[in-house]
N, C-alpha and C positions, 0 to 999 in steps of 0.2 A: 541456776541456769535452767531455761525452759526445756522441757522434754517434749519433742514433737513425735508424731506418729511416723512409722517407718515409711509410709507411702509418700511423705514429703521430704524426708531427710536427704534423699539422693538428688533432689531437684537442683538444677544449676541454671544460671542466667543464660539466655540465648545470646550467642556471641555477637550478633549484629547490633543488638541494643547496647551491649557493653561497650563496643567500639564506638558506636554513635555518641554515647555519653562522653567518652574520652575526647572524641573529635570536637564535640561542642565546647568542651572545657578549653581546648586549645584555641578555638575560635574566639572565646571571650578574652583570651590573653592577646589577641591581635593577630594570630596566625591564620593565613588563608588555607582552607582545607577543601580538597576535591573529594566529594562523597561518592565512593563506589562500594560502600559496605551494606547499605540497606536495600533490600530487594523490593522496591516499589517503583512504579512508573513515575517519570518526572514530569508528565503532562497532566493537566487537570481532567477531572471527570468530563466525559463528553457532554456538550451543552444540552442536548435533548434529554439526557438522563437527569442532569441537575434540575432542569426546568420541571420535569415530571415530579421529582421529589419535593420541590418547593410548592408546586401546585397541590400536591397531596397533603402537605401540612395545612395549607390554606383551606383545603376542602374537608378538613377534619379527620384525616387518616393518622390520628395520634393516639389511638386506643389499642387495647389488647387484640391480638389475633389468636387463632388456634396455635398451640405450642409447635406443631409441625409446620406452621406457615399457612398463609392464606391459600385457599383452594385455587384461586386464579393464578397465583405465582407458581404453585406446584404443578398445575396443569401446563403452564407455559414452559416450565423447565422440562417436564416429561416429554413434551413435543420437540423442543429444541435439542435436548441432549440425546433423545432417541433418534431424531432425524440425522444428526451428525454421526451417530454410531451405527445407524441402520438396525436399531433395536426398538421394539415396541414397549415403552414404559407407560405405566399408569401413574396418576398423581399420588395415589396412596403408597407408592414406592419411594416418594420424594419426602425428605425431611429438611426443612429450611432452618438455618441457625444464624446467630450473630457472628459471621465469619465462617471460614471453612474448617477451623480447628475443631468445633464440636462434631463435625462429620468424621474426624479422625479419632477424637478422644472417646466419644460416647459409644460408637460401635465396639471399640476395644473394651470398654467397661462392661458392655452387654455380653461379650463373648468370652472374655478371658477370666479364668480361675487361677488361684495360686498353683504353681507347678506347671501350668501351660507354657509352652515355648512359642515365641513369636519371632519369625525371621524378618529382618529389615535390612535395607541397604546402608552400607557404610563406605564412603561418606554419604550422609543423608541428612534430611531435615531433623534438627535436634528434638523436636516434639515426639518423633516416633519412639525413641528410647524412653523418654520421660513418661509417655502415656502407658507404655508397656509396664513399666515399674510401678506406676500409680495403681494400675489394675491388678498388681500382684503377680504378673507374668514374668517369665525369664527372657530377657532380650538376647537374641542370637543374631549377631551381625554377619552379613555376607559382604565381603569386599567387592567393590566395583573395580573393574579392570580397565586401565587406560588403554591397553592394547586392544580391547574390545570396544573402544569408544565409550568407555564407562558404562557398559551394559553389564548385566549379571552373567557371571561365569557359571554355566549350568552344572559343570562338574563340582564346583565349590558348593553350589546350592544343594546338589544331591547329597553331599557329605553332611550338610546341616540338618536335613529333614530327619526327624525321629518319630517315635510313637507318641511323643508329647507335643509335637508341632500342631498348633491349633489355628495359626494365622500366618500368612505371608503378606508383607507390606511391599507394594511396588510404587515407584514414582517415575513417571515417564510423560513428558520430558522432566529431567531431574534438576532439582536444587540440591547440590551446588554445581553439578558438572555440565548440565545442558544435554546429557546423553539421552538417547531414546532407545527403549527396549524393542528389539526386532520382533516381527511376527513369529518367526521360527522359535525364538526364545520363549515368547508368550505361550506358544503351543506346547512347549515342553513343560512350562510351569503349570499350565492348565491340566495336562495329563497327570502330573504328580499331585495336584490339588484334589482331583477327582479320585485318584487311586487311594490316597491317604485321608480322605475326608477332611480337607483343610479349607478354611475360608481364605479369601484374598481381599485385601483392602488396597484399592488402586487409586493413588493420589494423582489426579489428572488436572490439577489447577492450572497447569501451563499448556494444556492441550491445544489451545488456539494459537499459541506463540511458537510456530514451527517455521523453518526456513527452507527446507527442501521438500521432504515428503511428510505426510500426516503421521502423527503418532498413533499406532494401532492401540485399541483397547482390548483387554483380556475378556471383557464381558461379552464380546461378540462371538466368542468361541463356543462350540457346542457344550452344553452342560454347565456353563459358568455363570449364567445369570442367577441361578439358584444359590450361588455361594460367593458372589462378588459384591463388594461395596465400592461404589465410586464416590470419591471426594472431589468436589469441584466448587467453583465460586465465581464471583464477579470482580474481585480485587485486581487481579493482574490484567485480564483482558480489557476491562472497561475503566481502569484506573479508579477503582472504587475502594481503595484500601481502608479509608476511614469510615466508610458507610457500614462496614461490618455486615456483609451479606454473603453467605455461602450455603452449600447444600450437600446432602448425601443422597445417593440412589441405591436402594438395597431391597431385598425381599420384604414383602409386606409385614410379615410377622416380626422381623427385626426392626423395621421402621416403627412399629408400634412401641417396642421397648425403648428405642432411642427417643421417641417422642415423649415418653414418660420421664426419661432422664432430663430432657429439656424442660418439661413441666416443673420439675422439682429443683431446677438449678437456675436457669435464666428466665423461665416463664415463657416468653415469646420474643420474637424479633420485631424491631420497630416496623409499624405498618407502612409509614411513608417510605421507608427504605425498600420495602417489598414492592411498592408501587413503582418506584424507580427501577427496580430489577426487571419488572415486566417490560418497561420501556427499553431497557438495555437489550433484552432478548429479541423483542419484536420490532425495534427500531432499525434504521438503516445500518447495515454492518460494514459499509464502505470505510468507516472510520477505523474499524479493527484492521482491515486490510492495509490501510495507510500506515498504521502504527507498526504492524509487522514488518513492512518494507523499511520503515525508519530503523527499527531494531536490527534488521539484516545489515544495513549500511554501517551502523555503529559496531556491530559484531566484527565485520570484516576489517574495519579500521583498527580495532583493539587487538584482534588476533594477529594481524600483520605487524603491528607495532611491538607487541610483546615478543614475537618470534624474532624480531630484529635486535633484541637485547641479548648479548652473550650470556649463556648459562640458563636462559629461560626457553622452555619449549611449551607450546600451547596448541592443543587440538581445537578444531573448529566445532563449536557446539551446534547441535542440530535443532535445539529448541530452548525454551525459557530465555532469560536475558542475563546469563552468567557465563563467564569464562573461568576455567580452572587450570591455570598454568602450572607446570611442573618446575619447581625451583630446588629440587633435591641436590643439584650439582654444586650448590653453594655450601653444602655441608653444615647448615645451621637449622635449628628447629623452625618450622614455619611460623610459629607464634613470635619468635624473636625477629624474623625477617619482616613480618607484618607490622610489628611495633616500630621497628627502625624506619620503615617506609613512611609510617604516619608521622613520627617525630622529626625525621630529617627532611622528607620530601613533601609532607603535608597532603598525602594521599591516604584516605581511609579505606582500607580493604580488610578482608578477613583471612586468618590462617585456615588451612584445610582442616586442622584439628578442631575447629569450631563445629565440624560436622561428623566427628568421630575419629577414632585412633587411626583408621586407614586413610585419613586425609593428610597425614603427615607428609611433608615434601611438596605440598601444593598451597596455592593461594586462591581465594575466590574474589573476583571482581564483578560487580554489577554494571552492565553497560546501558542501563536506563539513565543516560546522561547525554549531554550535547557532544557532538563530534569535536568541537573545540576543546571542551574540558577533557575528553578522552585523549586527545593528542597531547595536551599539556601534561596529563597524568603520565603518559608514556615517557615523555622527556624527563619528568621528575623521578619516576621509578628507575629509569636507566642511570641517571646521575647517582641515585641512592645505591644501586647495586654496585657501581664502581667503587663506592666507599665502604661497602660491607666487608 
C-alpha cells in the first residue's frame, strides 16, 4: 500500500463535485436531474469578455506572463478593487492566479507554520480547512449562527483566539449561507487582529453579488491594510468559472512571497485570459447589475417556496447565490436527506455537512438556475419530504 505524506492524507473530495458526479451518473441512466449543487452561474460569459479573449489569442497573447500577472491587469485590478472599497491599492500588491484558490492557498502556505492556529468559518468553503492542514496549521472552526443571519458570533470568536492564532479567515458574502458580516462585527475582529498581531484572509469572491446593502470589507478599517489579504476573482461576477482567473490583494512583501509560490507551481496564468479580465473590469458593468437583479428574483422564489414546505425554514440570504435551509426538524442527517432528494426527486443539492460539522441540519441549494427549474425543484422537494 502506498504511503503518502501527512499533508495529503486528510484531503477529502469537495462535496459539490462528488454530488455532481453522482447526478451525472443518474442522468446517463435516463433520470432527469435539476442541478442545484454546483456553485456557478448558469449564463455564458458576457459577450464582450469572450470576444476580448478570442481576439487576444488571435493577436498572439498565448505566451508566458510574469508569475504575478501582467502589469496591465494588476493595475486594472488595483484601481477597480480599490475604487469599490475606497482604498488606494498599487499594482504590486496584486497577485493574479489561475482561479481564486491560489489567493487562498498560497498566502496560507506563506504565513502558517506547524503549530499555528487558523480560525475559519464553519459551515464554510471546504478549501479553508484543507489549505490549513496542508500548510501544517491547526484548523479552529468557529460556528456561524443562524440566529445572527449566519454571521460570526463574536463571543465564540473571542473563545477561539489564543496565543497561537496566526490567521483568521472570513468569507462575506458567504458560501454556503449567503450571510454577510456586519460592519460592527468586522470592527470587533479588526480590533482583535491588531491586538493579537493576527493576519486576516478575507474571501470576497461574492462581493458584487449582494441584494440589499453592500458587503463591507475589513481592509477598509484603520490598521487593517497591513495585515489583510483579499481573495477575489472573475468567476462568479462575470460567469468566467472555466477561464480560471482570480487574484489576491495583500501587503507588497507578502505578494512577493506568493508570487514565488506561483513561479514554482503554476508558472503563470494564461495571457489571453488576463486580457479578457481587463475587458471584464473596464467594460460596461450594466450586465453585472442585470445578473444581480436576476439572482434576486430567483432567490425570492426559492426562499418563499422552501418556507412553504412543512418542516423547512429558510432565511433570506443577503449575498452570493445560495440558500441554506434548516431541515433539522426531520430528525435525519442532512447527508441522508440530500441523497434521498436526489434519488427520489431528481434534485441535486448538498448537505450542510459538505461545509463542516456545524452544517448538520441544513442543506445548500444554488439558485443560479432558471425560475422554472427552481419552481419545479420546490415541487419535487416538497413531494420528497412528504415521503421521508
